[in-house]
C-alpha positions, 0 to 999 in steps of 0.5 A: 195303851201302854203295856209293861213285861213282868218277869219271874225269877226264883231266889236264885235267878232263875227264869221262871215265867213272863207276861205282857201286861196292862201298865199298872199303878205302881206305889213305892213309899220308901217310908211305909213299903206299900204294896203294888199289885198287878194284874196277869191275864190267865192262871198264872202258876207264880210263887211268893218270894219269887223276884219280879222285874217290871220293864217297859222298853229298855226302861225297868219300872219298879222290881220287887218280889211276889208277897201274894197272889189271887187268882180267878177264872181269867187273871192272876192279881200278883202283890208285889213288896218293894225289893227293899222290903226283903230288909223288913226284919229284926236283930239283936244287937246291944243298944250300947255298942252303938250308943256309947260310939255312934259311929259308921252309921252306914257300917252298922246297917251294912252289918245288921244285913249281913248277919242276918242274910249272909251266915250260917242259915242257907235258908234265910240268906239271900242269894248273890246279895252284895251291901254297899257304903259308899260313905261313912256317916258318924255321931248320929242318935238312934236313941234305940231303947232295948235290944232288940231292933226292927231294921225298918224302923232304924232304916226310917231313923237314918234318913229322916235324922242324916238323909242316908237311905237305902238303894237296892236293885237285883240284875237276873243276868249277873245273879245279884241283888245289891244293896246301897247305903249312902249318906245323900247329904252331899248330893246337891239339892235340885230345884223345883218349881211347883207352878210350872205348867208341868206340873199338873197337880200339886198337894202341900202339906206342912207342919211346923213346929208350933206345938211340937214336943217341948218340954220332957219330964223323965222319972226312974222306973227304979227310983221314982223320985229321981226325975229330970225335966228337959226343954227344947233349945227353942222353949216357948209356949204353947208348951207341950209335955211329955213324960217318960220313965226309963230303966238304966242298966248296968253300967249307964247313968240316969242322966245319961238314958234320961237325956238320950230318952228326951232327944228322941221326944223331942227329935223333930226332922229335918222335913216335916212335911208332903209335897206331892207333884205330879207330871205327865210320865212322858214329860221329858223334864221330872227330875231324875232322882233316887230316894233321899234326893235333896231338893228346894221346891219353890211356890208362891215365891216361897221356898221349902226343903225336903227330900224323895221319900216315894213315887206312883205312875199311873195311867188314865184315860188321860195319859199316864202320870207320875207323882213324885213325894216328897216329906217324911209326913203321911196323911194317909191313915194307914200310913200313919199307923204303919209310922206309928208301928200299929201295922 
């Protein structure tokens, strides 16, 4: 049976507890920030907010923070959120300042993080936080609706619209948490052949543009006699129409606001698919990839382009398995509700 070491640290990186545990199922979904649960032997005094560092030998397999703890007479179940879930927060920013310029999205996301977690509120601040931006991308339209923003909604838009991904890791020795906001478009596209024998399981959920929104009618909420109609560049049957109304703020024009709203409603991600490929955990040819890595997946003579958006690791009686999750589509109901903001 494979075992992992779980180490815990408080918010100031002071070591608090460790345990050797049976290999858990580890879930990482960049889009929905799903939690992972681990079971510790015995009753352990674990506090919410502590950082957790899971290792297998010298290999780091997961980093997160404690979001919940359940105990019974003989075990302690610790629920972990991925480290990047630290950045699930809301902030205020005048949307016109971004919409009018659309410059350096990575730098803008960095400033939002530092405004919340490296400011005057010592309780809210994250000790040891560094945010790096090795790339700078202009012209990304986020279609900001108002001035109060959920940061991770913007992070999802950034990876869908421009392949900009956020990674996060902590170093308990250096007492630092380092986030990197990077455009992954420049990375070489990796090729994976789904039909090779080392792929033990494969699932393809593909969506094309047939049946997507291709016509939008926008009304001015303050003057309902004023409207504007937009159609997609590839406008053709079947016509899927959406109707919306917008409010025009001071300094804006109805034409510009309507155009932005129509672009939001007709926007299509570059990777409208969900592809899951499973490998044995000890398979030496599992691609070593970061979230946002562009890939071309070959199956039955066809090529599918996507990016890595999640992973799972689990152990069964037949051994350990790693599943690589590609694309911006989710079919699980709970995940779909999260993406729509209903959970």
